[in-house]
Residue, then its C-alpha position, 0 to 999 in steps of 0.5 A: m500500500v503506497a500513500f501520499a499525504g496531500h497539503r491544503m492549497g490556498a485559492g489562487l495559489a499555483v504550485v508547480l512540480a517539474v521533474w526532468v530525467a536526463a537521458q543516460g549518455a545522451g548523444a546525437g540521435e538519442a531520445a530524451g528521457p522521461e518527463l513529468h511536468v505538472t501545474v495545478e492552479q485553482g483546480l485546473v491541471t496543466a501537464r506535460l508527461r512523457e514516459a512518466p511512471l503513473e504512480a509518480v504522476l498521481g503522487a505529484l497531483s496528490t501533493r500539489a492539489g492537496f488530496d490524500l492518495v492511497m495506491d493498492g500496489k505499485f503502478a510503474r507503467p509509463v504515461s505520455w499525455t499533454m493536457r492544458d487547463v483540465s479539471l482535476d477530477k477529469a484528469i485523475a479519471r482519465l489517468v486511472g481509466d486509461n490504465g484499466l484501474v479502479m478508483l474510489y474518492a471522497t470530497a471534503r464536506g462543504a467544499r468541492r475539492l477532493s480530499e482523498v483518492r484511492v486506486y486499485s489494480a485488481p477489481a475482481r479481487r476487491a469484490p464489493a459487499f454492496p452492488n456497484k460499490f466500486a466502479p471503473a472511471p470511464s476515460g474522460d468522464p467526471v470522477p464517479r462517486a461511490r454508491r452508498p450502502a443502504s444504511v449506517e448499520d450496513l457500514a458499521a457491520v462491514l467495519a465490525g465483520e469484514t476482513d478486506f481492508g479496502l472495503r473497511r476503509a470504504a465504509v469509514i469514508d462513507l460514514g464520514q459523509r453521513d450525519g447522526p449519532d449512529a455514524v459517529a458511534a461507528l467511527a468511534a468504534a473504528l478509532d478503538g480498533d487495532d488497524r492504524l490505517i483504519r483509525i487514521q481514516a476514521a479520525r479524518a472522517l470524523g473531522d468531515m462531520a459538522d457534528v458536536e458528537a464527532a468533536g467530542v470523540l476527536v477531543g479524546v483522540l488528542d491524548d492518543p500516543d500516535p501524533t498522526l492521529r492527534r494532528l488529524a484530530a486538531r485539523g478536524l476540530g478546527d474544521i468542525g468549529a469553523t462550521g459553528a456546530t460546536g461553538a468556535t470558542g470551545a474548539a479554540g480552547v482545546l486547540s490552544e492547549l494543544l498548541a502550547g503543550d503537544p510534543a510533536a511539531q506536526v500537531r502544534r502546526e495543525a493546531a495553529r492552522s486550525l486556530g487561524w481558520l476559526g478566527e476566535a479571539s480566545g486563540l489569539w493569545a495562544l498564537e502570540r505565545a507560540s510565535a517563539d516555538p522552537d520549530e520553524t514550521v510551527r512558527a511559520a504556521v503561527d505567522a500565517a494564522l495571525a495574518e488571518w486576524 
């Protein structure tokens, strides 16, 4: 399983990834080597690809467009394609569909941006528990949304009894798009499990919910020994608090404590970012104190958060 963690990108910000692999022993008459040049700007992709490994292309899109990518295998097949101002979802759909792969995706609640894309190489081996759970992405078509099972109870049953990782992860993602205490309870149960990747996905899914009960579960995750889980909890609390579901003041309080005392820089950095998104006055004091944080990346996040005021 290969994973890339995406990063949020502000509106209007263009990020360019260019990789040029020179031809070995290039000389007269010899062909140039592989080329991977990708630009993502405001959700539109411009790319020049020549014999570039598919996994590198998908990884570049993941990193630069800000979505998380999980690939069930290594996809080294070469890709040659030139595109200009193609929407991100259509670009991914074509890359996946033209190479005979299968994908499932999730979007951030309240936003049109992709939050996660998962790519599989063997559809037959991933036989779904529900009809049409996975569908190939037709070449050039918009990214297909996974069809949801009939109920939250079905999804909870998959988490409790299914051994296939892909199906359990799909159930967690689907639960993150639901509302209500039953969905929150199912995700909380997944957080108590032994599978770290499922726990990480459950924390991310809870953060997608505009739900006070989801926020309560995430507060409990702030004491988890895994810094990745604490970071996702901080991110989720900021997102939920920004919707007004919990009251921004409550979210700002726990995030301020996290910024002041968590030993992991990645967690403090996410707490600072979330405080900036909340824009709550009670978090201003914590941000000002953290401007002297020993970690440079945390200080940069604090400066960016303070600029929101």
